[in-house]
N, C-alpha and C positions, 0 to 999 in steps of 0.2 A: 504494500500500500504506500502510495507516495503522498507527500505533504504539499499538495498543490494549493496555493492560496488564490482565491478569486480576487479580481480587481474590485475595488470599492465602487459602489454604484455612483454614477455621475450625479453631481448635485447642480441643479440649475440655480442661478442667482435669482433673487426675488425680482419679479417684474419682467423677466425675459419673455415668457409666453404671452403675457398680457401686452407687452410692447409690440410683439408681432401681430397680435390680434388687433390692436389699436391702429397699427399702420395699415392693415388691410381694410379696416372699417372706414378709415378716412376717405377712401375712394368711393364708398357707397353711401355712407351717412356721415357727412363732414363733422357735425357737432358731436355725435356720439363717439366717433373715432378720436376726435380731439380730446374728449374727456377721458376715454380709456387710456390713451397714450400719456396723458398728463398724470394719471394715477400710477401707471407703470413706471414712468420716469421718477416720480416721487418715491415709490417703493425702492427702486434701485439706488437712488441717492442716499436714502436712509441706511441701506445696507452697505454702502460704499462701493457700489459697482457702476460701471459705465454701461448705459443701455442705448446703443445707437438706434435701433429700430424705433424705440419710444421717442427719442429726440427728433428723428425724421418725421414721425407721425405727428408730433406737436407742431413742428414747423409747417408741414404740408397742411395740417388742419387749420392753422391760423391763416395761411394763404388762401385756402379754398373757401373758408368762411368769409374772409374779407372780399374775395371776388364775388361770392354769392350775394353779399349785402350790396356791393357796388352794382351788380347786375339788376337787383331789385329796385334800387334807386333810379337807375337809368330807365328801367321798364316802366315804372310808375310815372316818371317824368315825361316819357314819350307819350303815354296814354293821356296824361293831364294836358299836354300841349295839343294833342290831336282833338280832344273833346272841348277844349276851351276856344277853339276857332269858331267864330260865328259867321254864318253866311247870310247876310242881309240882302 
């Protein structure tokens, strides 16, 4: 009988999986993905780990939400201008 030792189970750092999920969610639901990525980034920072997917998720989430808000402002501005024209 040999004394083979098994390798210890790999330990994921806190927020790693949540950061990947948040990054994916950013592309489908911007605000939810931003929130999930921010939570993952916070968990990783508290544990002292670097979480690149969560950081990218937060950055993309902020960009996509800002673009969405800008698009809505322009959309409502165009409709307001179109309906405010009077034809006497």
